[in-house]
C-alpha positions in Angstrom: -17.6 1.0 -22.4 -19.6 -1.0 -19.9 -22.4 -3.2 -21.2 -25.9 -2.1 -20.4 -26.2 -5.1 -18.0 -23.1 -4.0 -16.1 -24.4 -0.4 -15.9 -27.8 -1.7 -14.6 -26.0 -3.8 -12.0 -24.2 -0.8 -10.6 -27.4 1.2 -10.5 -29.5 -1.4 -8.8 -26.7 -2.3 -6.4 -25.6 1.2 -5.5 -27.1 1.1 -2.0 -25.5 -2.3 -1.4 -22.1 -0.9 -2.5 -22.4 2.1 -0.2 -23.4 0.0 2.8 -20.5 -2.3 2.1 -18.1 0.6 2.2 -19.5 1.9 5.5 -19.3 -1.6 7.0 -15.7 -2.1 5.9 -14.7 1.3 7.0 -15.7 0.6 10.6 -13.8 -2.7 10.9 -10.4 -2.1 12.5 -7.5 -3.4 10.4 -4.1 -2.2 11.3 -1.1 -3.6 9.4 -0.3 -7.1 10.6 -3.7 -7.3 12.4 -6.1 -7.5 9.4 -7.9 -10.6 10.7 -11.3 -9.1 11.2 -11.5 -7.5 7.7 -10.0 -10.6 6.2 -12.8 -12.8 7.7 -15.5 -10.3 6.7 -14.2 -10.1 3.1 -14.0 -13.9 2.8 -17.5 -14.5 4.0 -18.9 -11.7 1.9 -17.3 -13.0 -1.3 -18.6 -16.5 -0.5 -22.1 -15.1 0.0 -21.8 -13.8 -3.6 -21.2 -17.3 -4.9 -17.4 -17.5 -4.8 -16.0 -21.0 -5.0 -12.5 -21.8 -3.8 -11.9 -18.5 -1.9 -9.2 -18.9 0.7 -7.0 -17.0 3.0 -3.2 -17.5 3.3 -0.6 -17.1 6.0 -0.1 -13.4 5.1 -3.8 -12.7 5.8 -4.7 -12.3 2.1 -8.2 -13.2 0.9 -7.9 -14.7 -2.5 -10.9 -15.3 -4.8 -9.8 -17.2 -8.0 -11.9 -17.2 -11.1 -11.0 -19.5 -14.0 -7.7 -20.4 -12.3 -6.3 -23.9 -12.9 -3.1 -25.4 -11.5 -1.0 -24.0 -14.3 -2.6 -21.3 -16.4 -1.3 -17.7 -16.3 -3.2 -15.3 -14.1 -4.1 -11.6 -13.8 -4.2 -10.1 -10.3 -6.6 -7.4 -9.2 -6.1 -6.3 -5.6 -6.9 -3.7 -3.0 -5.4 -3.7 0.5 -7.3 -4.3 3.7 -5.0 -2.6 6.2 -5.1 1.0 7.4 -2.4 3.0 9.2 -4.4 3.4 12.4 -3.7 1.1 15.4 -7.3 1.1 16.6 -8.7 -2.2 17.9 -12.2 -0.8 18.5 -14.6 0.0 15.6 -13.4 3.0 13.6 -15.7 6.0 13.6 -17.7 6.5 10.4 -19.9 9.6 9.7 -21.6 11.3 6.8 -21.5 15.1 6.5 -21.7 17.6 3.7 -21.7 15.1 0.9 -18.7 13.3 2.3 -18.2 10.0 4.1 -15.6 10.4 6.8 -13.5 7.7 8.5 -9.9 6.9 9.2 -8.8 4.9 6.1 -12.1 5.3 4.3 -10.3 6.2 1.1 -6.9 4.5 1.6 -7.8 1.9 0.8 -11.4 1.0 1.9 -13.2 2.7 -1.0 -11.0 0.9 -3.5 -11.5 -2.4 -1.6 -15.3 -2.0 -1.8 -15.1 -1.2 -5.5 -13.0 -4.3 -6.1 -15.4 -6.5 -4.1 -18.5 -5.2 -5.9 -16.8 -5.9 -9.2 -16.0 -9.4 -8.1 -19.7 -9.7 -7.0 -20.8 -8.9 -10.6 -18.4 -11.3 -12.2 -19.4 -14.1 -9.8 -23.2 -13.6 -10.1 -22.9 -13.4 -13.9 -20.7 -16.4 -14.1 -18.3 -14.6 -16.4 -15.2 -16.4 -17.7 -11.7 -14.9 -18.3 -10.5 -14.5 -21.9 -7.7 -16.5 -23.6 -7.3 -19.2 -21.0 -6.3 -16.8 -18.3 -7.2 -17.0 -14.7 -8.2 -14.0 -12.6 -7.4 -13.5 -8.9 -9.5 -11.0 -6.9 -7.4 -10.3 -3.8 -8.2 -8.4 -0.6 -4.5 -8.2 0.4 -2.7 -7.4 3.6 0.3 -5.4 4.7 0.5 -2.5 2.2 0.8 0.2 4.9 3.8 1.1 7.1 5.4 -1.9 8.8 3.3 -4.3 6.8 6.2 -4.2 4.4 4.1 -5.4 1.5 3.7 -8.8 3.0 0.5 -9.6 1.1 1.9 -8.7 -2.2 5.1 -10.6 -1.5 3.2 -13.7 -0.5 1.0 -13.5 -3.6 3.9 -13.2 -6.0 5.6 -16.1 -4.2 2.6 -18.4 -4.4 2.0 -17.6 -8.1 5.6 -17.2 -9.1 6.1 -17.4 -12.9 2.3 -17.3 -13.6 1.4 -13.6 -13.1 1.0 -11.9 -16.4 -0.2 -8.5 -15.1 -0.9 -7.0 -11.7 -3.3 -4.2 -10.9 -3.6 -2.6 -7.5 -6.5 -0.3 -6.8 -5.1 2.3 -4.4 -5.2 6.1 -4.3 -7.6 8.4 -6.0 -9.0 9.0 -9.5 -6.6 11.9 -9.9 -3.4 9.9 -10.7 -2.1 6.7 -12.2 1.1 5.4 -10.8 3.6 5.0 -13.6 6.8 4.4 -11.6 7.5 2.6 -8.3 9.3 4.2 -5.3 11.7 1.9 -3.6 12.6 2.3 0.1 14.6 1.0 3.1 13.5 1.4 6.7 15.7 1.1 9.8 15.2 1.0 13.5 18.3 2.8 14.9 19.1 2.3 18.6 21.8 4.1 20.6 23.0 2.7 23.9 25.3 4.4 26.4 26.4 3.9 30.0 24.0 6.7 31.2 24.0 7.9 34.8 22.9 10.8 37.0 22.5 14.1 35.2 24.6 16.0 37.7 26.9 13.5 39.4 27.9 11.8 36.1 27.7 14.9 33.8 29.9 14.5 30.8 29.1 10.9 30.0 27.6 10.3 26.5 23.8 10.8 26.4 22.0 8.4 24.1 19.4 11.0 23.1 22.1 13.6 22.2 24.0 10.9 20.2 20.9 10.0 18.4 20.1 13.6 17.7 23.5 13.9 16.1 22.7 11.0 13.8 19.4 12.7 12.8 21.2 15.9 12.1 23.7 14.2 9.8 20.9 12.3 8.0 19.2 15.6 7.2 22.5 17.1 6.1 22.9 14.5 3.3 22.8 16.1 -0.1 19.9 14.6 -2.0 21.1 13.2 -5.3 19.8 14.4 -8.7 18.3 11.0 -9.6 14.6 11.0 -10.0 13.0 12.0 -6.7 14.9 10.9 -3.5 13.9 11.6 0.1 14.8 10.8 3.6 12.7 10.9 6.8 12.8 10.2 10.6 9.4 9.1 11.5 9.5 8.3 15.2 11.9 8.9 18.1 11.9 7.8 21.7 14.2 7.2 24.7 15.5 8.3 28.1 14.3 7.6 31.6 13.7 10.9 33.4 14.6 14.6 33.3 17.6 14.1 35.7 19.0 11.0 34.0 21.7 10.8 31.3 19.8 8.7 28.8 21.1 5.2 28.4 18.9 4.3 25.4 17.3 6.1 22.5 15.7 4.8 19.3 14.2 6.0 16.1 12.6 4.7 12.9 13.9 6.3 9.7 13.8 5.6 6.0 15.0 6.8 2.6 13.1 6.5 -0.7 13.7 7.0 -4.4 12.1 6.2 -7.7 15.6 5.7 -9.2 17.9 2.8 -8.4 20.9 5.2 -8.4 19.2 7.2 -5.7 18.6 4.2 -3.6 22.2 3.1 -3.8 23.5 6.5 -3.0 21.3 6.9 0.1 22.3 3.4 1.3 25.9 4.4 1.2 25.3 7.6 3.0 23.2 6.0 5.8 25.9 3.3 6.4 28.6 6.0 6.6 26.6 8.0 9.1 25.7 5.0 11.3 29.3 3.9 11.3 30.7 7.4 12.1 28.7 7.6 15.3 29.9 4.3 16.7 32.7 5.1 19.2 33.9 4.2 22.7 30.9 4.3 25.1 28.4 4.7 22.3 26.8 1.6 20.7 24.8 2.2 17.5 22.7 -0.6 15.9 20.7 -0.2 12.7 18.2 -2.9 12.1 16.5 -3.0 8.7 12.8 -3.3 9.4 11.4 -2.6 5.9 12.5 -3.0 2.3 10.4 -2.1 -0.7 12.3 -2.9 -3.9 12.2 -0.7 -7.0 11.1 -1.8 -10.4 13.1 -4.0 -12.7 11.4 -3.7 -16.1 12.8 -3.9 -19.6 11.7 -4.5 -23.2 8.3 -6.1 -23.7 7.5 -5.9 -20.0 8.2 -2.2 -19.8 6.1 -1.6 -22.9 3.2 -3.6 -21.4 3.4 -1.6 -18.2 3.2 1.6 -20.3 0.1 0.2 -22.0 -1.5 -0.6 -18.7 -0.9 3.0 -17.5 -2.3 4.4 -20.8 -5.4 2.1 -20.6 -6.0 3.1 -16.9 -5.8 6.8 -17.9 -8.2 6.3 -20.8 -10.8 4.5 -18.7 -10.7 7.2 -15.9 -11.0 10.0 -18.5 -13.8 8.2 -20.3 -15.8 7.8 -17.0 -15.0 11.1 -15.3 -14.3 13.5 -18.1 -10.9 14.3 -16.5 -7.5 13.0 -17.6 -5.6 11.8 -14.6 -2.0 12.7 -14.1 0.8 10.2 -13.5 3.0 9.9 -10.4 5.6 7.8 -8.7 4.5 6.0 -5.6 5.3 3.1 -3.3 2.4 0.5 -3.6 1.7 -3.2 -3.7 3.0 -3.1 -7.3 6.5 -2.7 -6.1 6.9 -6.4 -5.6 5.7 -7.5 -9.0 7.5 -4.7 -10.7 10.7 -5.7 -9.0 10.2 -9.2 -10.6 9.6 -7.8 -14.1 5.8 -8.1 -14.0 3.9 -5.3 -15.8 1.9 -3.6 -13.1 -0.3 -0.5 -12.6 -1.9 1.2 -9.6 -4.7 3.7 -9.6 -7.7 4.6 -7.4 -11.5 4.8 -7.6 -12.7 7.9 -5.7 -12.2 11.6 -5.1 -11.3 12.6 -1.5 -8.6 13.8 0.8 -6.9 13.4 4.2 -5.3 10.0 3.6 -3.4 8.8 6.7 -5.2 11.3 9.0 -8.3 10.8 11.1 -10.0 13.5 9.1 -9.9 11.4 5.9 -13.0 11.5 3.6 -14.4 10.4 0.3 -16.7 12.4 -1.9 -19.9 10.3 -1.9 -20.8 11.4 -5.4 -17.5 10.1 -6.7 -18.1 6.5 -5.6 -20.3 5.4 -8.6 -17.6 6.8 -10.9 -15.0 4.7 -9.1 -17.2 1.5 -9.4 -17.4 2.1 -13.2 -13.6 2.6 -13.5 -12.8 -0.6 -11.5 -15.4 -2.7 -13.3 -14.4 -1.6 -16.8 -10.7 -2.2 -15.9 -11.5 -5.8 -14.7 -13.9 -6.7 -17.5 -11.2 -6.0 -20.1 -10.0 -9.5 -19.2 -13.4 -11.3 -19.4 -15.4 -12.4 -22.3 
């Protein structure tokens, strides 16, 4: 349970927290272009008294508390990027007890909760327990083609020192208890092309690519965990009366089981190879890789404890026991390195990855409590 002082802080700073969320939600921050949010987060944390806060080459904002050159650290993070490519301010509006904005929940509400918790820790001058250091991280690159760049960089910089990793992402309804690995490809088909009438019969890049898509969706999904495939974008051609010379798509497969990942890799390679023939060039460039987890023994037991503890805190605060789910999150990187990790969110809402995304305003104070209690477990 939160101390009376922590509860008073949340009550007296509720308006500040809500204004922080609205301000953050309006700042455009597409994956690989998080500079504006990065700078805002750094300056805001410094205004709360943060010392030694810095940004790295991956556009992470890192606020260390009690971190020395060698001590083990605990990571608490929430990602700054959203899936939308906007460069102008994102639209934010309130209606019917909801706050609406693209990316307002995923992951801005969780980011605001993390920052408010850091604010409390900094203003109170709290110290981590047991010689640990704590890293509050507003991290980059969780979405889409960001390819978990922020999490990768963090685990690289603090290699061998991270004892546990917690990502605030998603809603209060679920705790992620298993990572989903994935591989993503940009597949390009090139042919000679020509005039649609005069050169009829030559291979058409769009038709050839369509054949690849058809074969991908004909793959029998293996019975290992949950395994999926998807074609996300497709483009190509020149005009209605041109035999297409070029066509391209982005595709992926995912699984929460290593056997599923291996099986799909073999199937994709066979299909790409089968469509390479005279007059048809097929290239498959890997553009994203999210590894699955590699946990065993004590590390697996500690991850289970983290999942249980997160569920207990959410149930204690909300009165509802969250479910568990597999997902692809920033935790994929530490989990692939054997680091106990957990991911869960701090709001109720819906519409993630759509422009109609919203959060229930009344759920925000609950989320602040959940995040603060999770973090304060590691402070004395």
